[in-house]
C-alpha positions in Angstrom: 21.4 32.8 32.6 19.1 30.0 33.8 15.8 31.4 34.6 14.1 30.5 37.8 11.2 28.6 37.7 8.8 27.3 40.5 9.0 23.4 39.7 10.1 21.6 36.7 9.5 23.7 33.5 6.8 22.2 31.0 6.2 22.5 27.2 4.0 25.2 27.4 6.9 27.3 29.8 9.3 26.5 26.8 6.8 27.3 23.8 5.7 30.9 25.7 9.5 31.3 26.0 10.2 30.9 22.5 7.2 32.6 21.3 5.9 29.2 19.3 3.2 26.7 19.8 3.8 23.6 21.9 3.2 21.7 18.4 6.4 23.3 17.5 8.3 23.0 20.6 7.5 19.0 20.3 8.8 19.1 16.5 11.9 21.0 17.2 13.1 19.1 20.0 12.4 16.1 17.8 14.4 17.6 15.2 11.6 17.3 12.9 12.7 18.4 9.4 9.9 21.2 8.8 11.0 23.3 11.6 13.1 26.2 10.2 16.9 26.1 11.7 16.0 29.5 13.2 13.0 28.4 15.0 14.7 25.3 16.2 17.7 27.5 18.1 14.8 29.2 19.5 13.0 26.6 21.0 16.5 24.6 22.1 18.0 28.1 23.9 14.4 28.1 25.9 14.5 24.5 26.4 18.2 25.0 28.0 17.7 28.2 30.2 14.6 26.5 31.5 16.0 23.1 32.0 13.0 21.6 30.6 13.4 17.8 30.2 11.2 16.0 28.0 9.0 13.5 29.8 7.3 11.1 27.2 5.2 9.3 29.4 3.8 12.7 31.4 3.5 14.2 27.9 1.5 11.3 26.6 -0.8 11.1 29.7 -1.5 15.0 29.8 -2.1 14.9 25.9 -4.0 11.6 25.9 -1.6 10.3 23.4 -0.6 6.5 23.5 2.5 6.6 21.0 0.7 3.7 19.1 -0.5 3.5 16.0 -3.2 1.1 14.5 -2.7 -1.0 11.1 -5.9 -3.2 9.8 -5.6 -5.3 6.8 -8.2 -7.8 5.3 -5.4 -10.4 5.2 -2.1 -10.4 7.1 -0.4 -13.4 5.7 -0.1 -12.4 2.1 3.3 -11.1 0.9 2.3 -7.8 -0.1 0.6 -6.8 3.5 3.7 -8.4 5.0 5.9 -6.0 2.8 3.7 -3.0 3.3 3.6 -3.6 7.2 7.5 -3.8 7.2 7.6 -0.9 5.7 5.5 1.1 8.3 7.2 -0.5 11.0 10.4 0.7 9.8 9.0 4.4 9.8 7.2 4.0 13.4 10.1 2.2 14.9 12.4 5.2 14.1 9.7 7.6 15.5 9.2 5.8 18.6 5.5 4.4 17.6 4.2 1.2 18.6 2.4 -0.8 15.8 -0.7 -2.4 16.9 -2.0 -4.5 13.9 -5.4 -6.2 13.7 -7.5 -8.3 10.8 -10.0 -5.9 9.1 -12.9 -8.1 8.3 -16.1 -6.9 7.0 -17.5 -6.0 10.3 -14.1 -4.7 11.8 -14.1 -2.3 8.6 -17.9 -1.5 9.8 -17.2 -0.8 13.1 -14.4 1.6 12.3 -16.2 3.4 9.6 -19.4 3.9 11.9 -16.8 5.3 14.4 -16.6 2.6 17.1 -14.5 3.6 19.9 -12.3 0.3 21.5 -9.8 0.5 18.7 -9.1 4.2 18.3 -8.8 4.9 21.9 -5.6 2.7 22.1 -4.4 4.4 18.9 -3.1 8.0 17.8 -3.6 7.2 14.2 -5.0 4.6 12.0 -3.2 2.9 8.6 -5.8 0.7 6.6 -4.2 -1.5 4.2 -6.3 -2.6 1.2 -9.6 -2.3 3.1 -11.6 -0.7 0.5 -13.3 2.3 1.8 -15.0 3.9 -1.2 -15.2 7.7 -0.8 -18.5 7.4 1.4 -16.5 5.4 3.6 -13.4 7.9 3.5 -15.7 10.8 4.4 -16.8 8.7 7.3 -12.9 8.3 8.3 -12.3 12.1 7.9 -14.8 12.8 10.9 -13.2 10.7 13.3 -11.1 11.8 15.9 -7.9 10.3 14.8 -6.0 10.8 11.7 -6.3 8.0 9.1 -4.1 7.1 5.8 -5.5 4.3 3.5 -3.2 2.4 1.4 -4.1 0.5 -1.7 -6.9 2.8 -2.7 -7.3 6.3 -4.4 -9.3 8.7 -2.1 -9.9 12.1 -1.4 -11.3 12.8 1.8 -8.6 11.2 3.8 -5.2 10.5 2.6 -4.0 7.6 0.5 -1.5 6.2 -1.5 -1.9 3.5 -4.3 -0.8 2.5 -7.6 -2.9 3.0 -10.6 -4.1 -0.5 -11.1 -5.6 0.2 -14.3 -2.5 1.6 -16.0 -0.1 -1.2 -14.4 -2.4 -3.9 -16.2 -2.5 -1.8 -19.4 1.3 -2.2 -19.3 1.4 -5.6 -19.3 -1.4 -6.1 -22.0 0.8 -3.8 -24.3 3.8 -6.1 -23.5 2.2 -9.3 -24.8 0.6 -7.4 -27.3 4.2 -6.1 -28.6 5.4 -9.3 -28.7 2.7 -10.6 -31.1 0.2 -12.3 -28.8 -3.4 -12.2 -29.8 -4.8 -15.1 -27.8 -4.5 -14.0 -24.2 -5.3 -15.1 -20.8 -6.0 -13.4 -17.6 -5.5 -15.2 -13.7 -7.3 -13.0 -11.5 -8.9 -13.2 -8.4 -12.2 -12.4 -6.4 -13.3 -8.8 -6.3 -14.8 -6.8 -3.5 -17.8 -5.6 -5.1 -18.5 -6.0 -8.9 -19.7 -2.3 -9.7 -17.0 -0.6 -7.5 -13.2 0.0 -8.2 -11.0 -2.7 -6.6 -7.9 -4.1 -7.6 -9.0 -7.1 -9.2 -11.5 -5.1 -11.3 -9.3 -2.3 -11.8 -6.7 -4.6 -13.5 -9.1 -6.6 -15.5 -10.6 -3.2 -16.4 -7.2 -1.9 -17.6 -6.0 -5.0 -19.1 -9.4 -5.5 -21.3 -9.3 -1.9 -22.4 -5.5 -2.3 -23.6 -6.7 -5.2 -25.5 -9.5 -3.5 -27.0 -7.4 -1.0 -28.5 -5.8 -3.5 -31.0 -9.3 -4.8 -31.4 -8.1 -8.2 -29.1 -10.9 -9.7 -27.3 -11.0 -10.9 -23.8 -13.6 -13.9 -23.6 -15.2 -14.3 -20.2 -13.9 -18.0 -20.7 -10.2 -17.0 -20.8 -10.4 -15.0 -17.5 -10.0 -17.7 -14.7 -9.9 -16.8 -10.8 -6.6 -18.0 -8.9 -7.5 -16.4 -5.9 -4.3 -14.4 -5.6 -2.6 -17.8 -4.3 0.1 -19.9 -6.1 -1.8 -23.1 -5.9 -4.5 -20.9 -7.2 -3.0 -19.8 -10.1 -1.7 -23.7 -10.8 -5.2 -24.6 -11.2 -6.4 -21.5 -13.3 -3.5 -21.9 -15.4 -4.6 -25.6 -15.8 -8.2 -24.7 -16.4 -7.0 -22.2 -19.2 -4.8 -24.9 -21.1 -7.9 -27.0 -21.2 -10.0 -24.4 -23.6 -10.2 -25.3 -27.1 -7.7 -22.4 -28.2 -5.7 -21.8 -25.0 -3.8 -18.4 -24.6 -0.4 -18.0 -25.9 0.0 -15.3 -23.5 -1.4 -14.7 -19.7 -1.4 -12.1 -17.4 -1.4 -13.2 -13.7 -2.7 -10.2 -11.6 -0.1 -11.0 -8.9 3.2 -12.5 -8.9 2.2 -15.3 -6.7 -0.4 -16.4 -8.8 2.4 -16.1 -11.5 4.3 -18.9 -9.9 1.6 -20.9 -10.0 0.8 -20.6 -13.6 4.8 -21.3 -14.4 4.4 -24.5 -12.1 1.4 -25.7 -14.2 3.0 -25.0 -17.5 6.3 -27.1 -16.5 3.7 -29.9 -15.3 2.8 -30.1 -18.9 5.8 -30.1 -20.4 6.0 -26.4 -21.8 8.6 -23.9 -21.6 7.5 -20.7 -20.4 8.4 -17.8 -22.4 8.9 -20.1 -25.4 5.4 -22.1 -25.6 3.2 -19.5 -23.6 4.5 -16.1 -22.1 3.8 -15.2 -18.6 3.5 -11.5 -17.0 2.6 -11.0 -13.5 2.2 -7.9 -11.2 4.2 -6.8 -8.0 8.0 -7.9 -8.6 8.0 -10.5 -5.4 11.6 -11.2 -4.6 11.4 -14.5 -5.7 10.1 -13.7 -9.2 13.6 -12.4 -10.4 14.7 -16.3 -9.3 11.7 -17.3 -11.4 12.5 -15.4 -14.6 9.1 -13.8 -14.1 8.2 -11.2 -16.3 6.4 -8.5 -14.1 4.9 -5.0 -13.6 6.9 -3.6 -10.5 5.2 -1.6 -7.7 7.2 -0.6 -5.0 5.4 -2.2 -2.1 7.5 -1.4 1.1 8.1 2.1 -0.1 4.2 2.2 -0.3 3.9 1.5 3.6 6.8 3.9 4.6 5.4 6.3 2.5 1.8 5.8 4.3 3.9 5.9 7.7 5.7 9.3 6.8 2.1 10.9 5.6 0.7 9.7 9.3 3.2 11.0 11.0 2.8 14.2 9.3 -0.8 14.3 10.3 0.0 13.7 13.8 2.4 16.8 13.7 -0.6 18.6 12.8 1.1 19.2 9.1 -0.8 19.2 5.8 -3.8 18.7 4.4 -5.7 15.4 3.2 -4.5 14.1 -0.5 -3.9 11.4 -2.9 -0.3 10.2 -3.9 0.3 7.8 -6.7 3.3 5.5 -6.3 5.3 4.5 -9.6 5.1 1.4 -11.7 7.5 -0.2 -14.1 7.7 -3.1 -16.2 10.5 -5.8 -15.7 11.0 -7.8 -18.8 12.4 -11.4 -17.7 12.6 -14.5 -19.4 8.9 -15.9 -19.0 7.7 -13.6 -22.0 8.7 -13.6 -25.5 6.8 -13.8 -29.4 4.4 -16.6 -29.7 6.1 -19.9 -30.6 4.2 -20.2 -34.0 5.8 -16.8 -34.8 9.1 -17.6 -33.8 
């Protein structure tokens, strides 16, 4: 039997008829996995009885929602960021959200943390990629009127997703140590703040700590800045090879710098994995073709997972916590025993 109803039924009418909240009606009608089958059946029956037809535009206007999610990152042109964004886009496109992408330079980050509203008024939620908020900034983000998910940093006041960069770098160090390397260099990058946790510092500290367990020193001269670019890695490797005692093994903090390291070795007539071992970090798609040993992080999965977390927050599901993504070692031809020991 169809209920008589003065005018079109609203989502509030369906919620009242089904005995659930409007948020539950919204989730049930969109087939959200967190809605129990019995509840979904009640909602669908009430919607059919009331001849309810969802009007996304009206719903957005009534709720103030935009069906748009914002994403901010310091650099949008790097492979890492583009992979994260691709993962984010996959999830939100399927969920019917648009993605508004912007560059989070320090001033933009500070405006966001201080509660500046121009950006937030245009989006329902925000994903920050490698913005480095620190816990102080995370508490400011938690006070905003939109949900925020931070990718690339471990936080507690807001949702965050990252890998353990200290452990990943230690994994790289142990691989070189187990092969027998004792003269070891690092091609790193600029750090965001010398006294705080960030990717370059965490990877440097993790690498140093693992070497220290075997009483292996890492002199400051053996750490060169490659700027997280291919050309930067190439120049840094040439600098390392000019040392009085050049390294037999090198850790590049990103695969892109690792590609530059491999290029520099070949320019010097050296064979990676035989004359000098090289290990990277990321498992860039080109790493396999280059034969680069690396620490694999699931970059696109990080983006997808972060987007799924934000969707849950937009639905009012769950509370903020940190998720750590797994790392693994991928051994290829660019690492081997030191030439003198082979």
